[in-house]
Structure formats: C-alpha cells, structure tokens
C-alpha positions, 0 to 999 in steps of 0.5 A, a space after each residue: 383288103 385294108 383300105 386307108 380312110 376316105 374323106 370328103 373333099 375336091 379332086 381336080 382330074 386332068 386327062 393328061 396326068 391323073 396321078 400328078 394331079 392327085 398329089 398336087 391337091 393333096 400337097 398344095 389345095 390352093 391350086 385346085 381352085 385353079 383346075 376345073 373340078 367335074 362333079 359336086 362334092 367328089 372323093 380324095 384320098 389323104 394318103 397316097 394312093 395308086 392308078 387303081 385307087 384313082 380309077 375307082 374314084 373316078 368310076 364314084 365321081 360318076 355315081 355321085 353326079 346320078 345321086 345328084 341326079 336323082 336328089 339323093 345327097 350321098 349313100 353310106 358305104 357298107 362295110 363288107 361281111 367277114 367270114 370264118 372259114 374254119 367256121 362254117 366247115 365245122 357247122 358243115 360238118 355237124 350239120 351234114 346228113 350222115 351216108 348210107 353205107 353202100 356195099 359198093 363203096 366199102 374198100 378193103 383194108 389191103 387196098 386202103 393202107 396202099 392208097 391211104 398216103 394218097 387220099 389223105 393229101 388229095 382230103 387235105 388239099 379239098 379241105 383247104 379249097 372248099 368253102 361252105 358244107 362239105 359234100 357227102 360221099 359214100 365209103 369216104 374217110 371210113 373209119 377202122 371202126 366202121 369197117 369192124 362193123 360193116 356186115 351190121 351196118 350193111 343190114 341196116 343200110 338195107 332195111 333204110 333203104 326199103 323205108 326210103 323207098 316206101 316212102 317215095 312211093 307213099 305221096 300225100 299229093 296224089 290223088 288216090 291217097 286223097 280218096 276217103 275208101 279204106 273202110 266202108 259200111 251199109 246202110 239199108 234204105 229199103 228194097 227200092 233204088 235210092 234216087 235222092 242223097 242229101 247230107 246237111 252242111 254240118 254232116 250230122 244228119 244224111 236223108 235219103 229219098 227212094 222210088 218207093 216214095 219214102 224219105 227217110 233220115 240218119 242222124 250219125 251223132 245218135 245211130 250205133 252199129 246197127 245203121 237204121 234210121 231215125 224216122 221214115 215217112 212219105 212226105 209226097 203221097 205216093 210221088 217217088 222222091 227226085 232230089 233233095 237238098 239242104 239249105 246251106 244253113 242246115 235248117 230246111 230241106 227241100 223236096 223234089 218230088 214227081 208231083 208239080 208242088 215242091 216242099 220244104 221241110 225242116 230237119 225233123 221232117 215236119 213239113 213247111 212249105 208247100 208250093 203252089 200249082 199252077 193253072 194247067 189250062 194257062 198257055 204262057 208259062 210266066 203267067 201261071 204260079 207255080 209248076 204244071 207239070 212234074 218236078 225233075 230237080 232242085 236246089 237251094 241257093 248258096 247266097 240267099 238263104 230262103 230262095 230255091 230253085 225248081 226245074 219241070 217238065 213244064 219247060 220252066 225253071 221257076 225260083 222261090 222264097 220260102 216265106 212266099 208261098 203263093 207265087 214264085 219269084 221269077 220264071 226262066 223258060 227254056 227253049 229249043 234251037 227252033 224256039 219249041 219247048 225243051 225239057 230241063 231236065 237239072 238244074 243247078 246254082 253256081 257256089 256264088 249264086 250268081 249263075 243258074 244253069 240247067 241241063 235240057 232233054 235236047 242235050 243243050 246246056 243252058 245258063 243264065 245271069 242271075 243279075 240279070 233279067 233270065 229273058 236271054 241265057 248268057 252261055 248257050 250249047 246245043 250240041 252238048 249232049 246227044 239229042 234226045 238223051 237227058 241230061 241228069 246232072 248239071 254240077 259246078 265246080 267249088 272254084 266256080 271255074 269248071 261246070 261237069 254234066 252227066 247225060 244218059 248218052 253214057 258221057 260225062 263232060 268237064 267245061 271251062 266256063 273261061 271258054 265254054 265253047 268246046 268240052 275240056 274233056 269227055 268221060 265215056 263208057 260210062 252206061 246209065 240207067 236212071 235219069 238221075 244219075 250223078 256226079 260229084 267234085 271232092 273238096 279240092 276240085 282234083 276229082 270227079 266222081 260218077 257212079 254207073 248202072 249194071 251193064 247187061 252180062 256183068 255182076 258189079 256197077 262201079 265207081 269212076 274217079 278221074 282226075 280234073 287235071 290230067 283227066 286220067 283215070 284214079 281209080 274204079 272201085 267196085 260198090 254193089 252188084 246192082 245200079 250206082 246212082 247218087 254219089 255225095 262228097 261231104 267235105 267236111 266228114 271227108 266221107 263218100 255215100 253212094 246210093 245204089 239200085 237195090 236199096 243200100 246206102 254205102 258210105 267210104 271213108 278214111 281212117 284217118 283222112 275222115 272225121 265223124 259221119 260213120 266213124 261215130 257209128 261204127 264204135 257203138 254198140 247195139 244196146 238190146 231195150 228189155 221190155 219188162 224188168 225184176 225190181 229186187 227191192 228188199 222187203 221187211 215182213 210185219 204181218 202183226 203190223 196196222 193196215 197204214 203201215 203195211 207195205 204192198 207185196 213187191 210184184 214184178 212189173 210183168 205181173 203188175 202190166 198183166 194185171 194193169 192188162 185185164 182193167 179196162 179202165 188202165 188199158 183204156 179198152 174200147 168198147 165191144 163189139 155188139 153180136 146180135 141184133 141190126 143197126 150196130 150200137 145206134 139201133 141198141 140204144 134208141 131207134 132214132 139219132 135223137 133218141 141215141 143222144 139223149 140217152 148218152 149224152 143228156 141223160 145219165 140214166 136210160 129212158 124208154 121209148 114208150 114210157 109215159 113222160 107225166 109218170 115218169 116226173 111224177 115218180 120222183 115227187 114223193 123223192 122231193 118233197 121228203 128230200 127237198 134239194 132245189 127250192 125250198 131250202 133256199 125258204 126255209 127261214 122266210 117262208 110261211 108254214 102252208 096250211 092246206 084246206 082239210 075240209 072235205 069239199 062240200 057236196 054240189 048243189 042239189 037241184 032244186 025241185 019243186 
C-alpha cells in the first residue's frame, strides 16, 4: 500500500521498451527531449518502478489528456482512508441488539462441552475474517450464567415476543387506526331529521338544521356534558333547512332553505343579508336578479371571502357577493343532453376556487371554470349516475385530484379529475332515502365516509368508511336505529359528526388523536342554577338605636321577591281586564276616541262629557284670585294697584212724562 513520492515531470514512452524509457529519463534527463512526448505534463517516479507502475502511469497520462480537454489543469490526489478493523468490531458488539433466547437454541451442557473446542475454533476463524457488524444468532456463545437462568429468560422472552407481535399488529398508518371512533357523544337537536350540518374552521361552534325549520347553534367551549345548544331559531320561517356552510374565516354562515332566497347570518345567528328574489314571469333566467324557485344547495367560496354559490330548482347556479344584495354576480345554466333544462341538486367549489361542480337530476356531472365565461362546461359526463336519481352530494378532495359524487341510485362514485371520463371506483348497495345525504373525505384523503338510510327489515343504519387507494371497505360503524344523512369530519378537531333521521347528532372522537371539541364538554359537570338563595349575614340587634342608625331586618331573597311580586309598580303588572260593560277600555274612558285621548293623555284630571266648560273654568276663579301663579306674580312690583268702582250704577233713566 505504501507508494513512493510522486512528482511532476516528463516521461519518454516507447512502444518497444517501456521500462528502459523510464530508466533513461530518470538517469539522463537531456535525452528526454529527443524522444516524442505524448501529452502535456505527465507523471514520473524518481525511484525504480516495476511494470505495474508503468501501466498505472500510462493510465494517468490518459486522464491528464482528459483534464486538458475539460480545461482542468490537474486534480489533487486523495489519501486513502484507513480503517481500524478491531475498533469497528468492538463498536459493532456494543451496538448490536441483544438476541432473544429461543427454546430450540438452548444447548444441553453435555452436548456443548463436546463441541466446545470446535465452536471456539470456528468462532476465532470467523472473527478474524469478519469486517463490520457481527450478526447476532440465537444461542451463539451462551455463557454458563445464561444456562443457569435459562428457565427465567425463557418466560421473559415469551413475554417480549408477545409484545412484539402486538406492536406488529398495531400499525399507525393503517386507515382503521386513523379513524377517531373510540368514544361517542350524543346531541339532541329535535324530533325530526337533521338534514344540514356545518362547523366553523376553528372547530369552536357547530350548526345543525332540520326538517322542523329550526337552526341550532352548539358551542363546545361553553357546553357541559348535558350537550344542550345555546341558541335555536327559525331563520327561514316555515322552510326546512337544506344546507349550511360557514365561510372560511368563520364569521358568516350561509343558510340554504326550501325557499328561493338564501340568507347570510353572523356567528350568533343574526341576519346580515337576504338574497333577492327573481321575477318569475321572465323566461330567460339570466335576466332575473335571483332565483325564482326553491333552493337545493349552496356553499362559500374557499378563496374569495365574500362570495358564495347557490343552486335552485329554476335550473340555474348563481354566484353572489355579500356586499351586493340586489343582484347576483353570475348565472350558470344547467342543460340536459337535448338542450332542455335540468335541475342542479348539489354544487361545490374545489379547494382552489377555480372549478364549480354540479350534480344534476338527470344523472349528469358538470363543471365550469371560474376564470372563464360560464357559457360552456369544462367537463360534462351525462351518464355519471342513473337518470332520474338526484345526485345528493358532490365533493372535491383536499388535494383537488378526486371528486366524489353520492346519488340516490344507491351508489357512491370516485372520479379522477385528470381522467374524468370513467369513475375510478363505484361503491354500491348504499340505500338513500333523503336527497341531502352526503359524503366527506378524511383530512389526509385516504378515506371517504358516507351514510345509509335505514333499509326495511334492519335494526341499525351504518356509517361506511372506504379506502380511496385500495377501494376496500375499512370498517362499517353502526350509528343509530334511524337514517344516517349528514357526515362531517372536522380536520382540526379530528372528530366526526353524524346527523341522523331521529333528530340526534352523533359525535365520534378518539381520546388520543382528537383535540378539543366534544372532549371539552364531556369533562364538565352540569351546574344547576339555584332560583333562590338565603343570605346568612350577621345582624346586630339594637332596639334603642335612633331611627337613622337602625338596621333593617334581614329577609331572605325569596320573601323579598314575593313582596315585590305583590307590588304592581315593581312587578310591572299590566292593567287588569274590564269585567263589565261594552266597548272595552275605550268605552269606559269616553264615548269617542278623542275623549279617550283627552282624558288619558291630554288632561291629568277626568272631564265629564256632559259638564259645562264655562263652569269648569270658573271653578278655578277663586283659587286663581287667592293664589295667583302665572300672570299676577310677574307684575307684582310694577303693576299699579287696581281701583274698582265701588259706587252703584245709577238707575236707569226714567222716561220723561208729559
């Protein structure tokens, strides 16, 4: 391995005698100029070299030619790395895992003594030849102490093997282990089917809509284990809530009901906007300002904060802007194969907001590009589902490469957006009775969930979980004895909420994988509010104290409330009803409305209708003279004293008699 020192110089190479050329060049440098030199700057040795060295130098000459062509003058030679084999063997022994003792590997003492010498010789030879980590083998080099404790180690090894088998069985990447379904909570919405379900992006609040026209709000940060909603309202009067959708900022919520006007509410349920209704006598739907028929679905744009999309039974999809309430932004018309109208039963944006997808009542799937005019479709599959069966849900995956469509023809289909002509897979046997039955993806797009309506003759409806890669059934979770309509898997909470046909919302979560949400509520105890409390304060009895220093006798809050209840002023008691007479309270106050207004509002004292007004005014003449209030006090200092004629008037003139 040791080589001589290498220097730069010129070497004369002759095809006939390569060895002599090197010797001559080393001894007589002047003769090197006479021979032909091959290449620029070759290598040579000062010491005597053998034929192998000359061959090596010729190879290096070829490399130097390549270096000149590449424009590199020369490469530095790297020194060979030295390895200490003994040190490597010691490190490998220290880092090697301990071998599990197998029952078959334990050797009897007599047999081991016989072949001990042979084993030692073989081990020595193997250690001499081995480089790198030593392979571990069960029972190799067993010592006397291991043979004494063989029974004890056998039991320990069996336990270790069982633990290793359990570890092998539990695979974190398996889809069934990612599903949060170890614990369950129940929230009661009402008695009718929950057909709409939505949660804000932060996972603090959940909203549910039902066939009973009610919209309930659930706050996980404020609920206890009783799981009661903090607000219930009817935003759309006597119309069922078909769909709910939170904006991506979580401050607004879109409410789509059976009416033709969608509404936008804030987080607390107060109305912020109502879409305008279109003119139903206009045939061209693009000329109307809004929908003219009932709505079927709607959703917020994932990119534009104030834009949302609605679909209606007037065969149109319309995009709206929150600030502009008088007219929609754009109108998309859905057409069947012959150019006839078809009703869009579901709609959705993709995650980038560049595509709008709609499932129609004729079984077709249609998409439009939001960056272009909505005249022609980007994709259109006419026979996506059975004709006449409503497509109850369309949903894009989080990655944007897949589209899932759920239909009332008992199928769920997965589509690849890069090859949109044929479905990737069709999941059949999913009975659906509601036209709002939907599906949802897992946060990592590895699973897709959907529910089924309760078939005839069965006891429980199930939630089906499928693998989006292998298209196999991961699991089937029994949920309720009614229909499973809505499913929602929140990506931040890692919890699943299921809306059922009996008015119950099921919440599924995992104790380790899930965060906040329903986990915060189940640990809170329900505190019952006390209607009346007794204040136990110390009282000092001072019977001879002055009235201003006396303490009032302490009473319980209950007695105080009862006393205030009897007071008509404090309790704000309304006027008692009139038990006798006709005409009600107006007739008792006067015969006409003007008299009622005068008596109750204009005058503080009652005035009878049959009273003479002159007498009513002269009634106050004596009081005004004795106690002047308005005019006389103003002129008390400057007004002269009035002098009245006290003489009697002369008698009337007598007629002159002749």
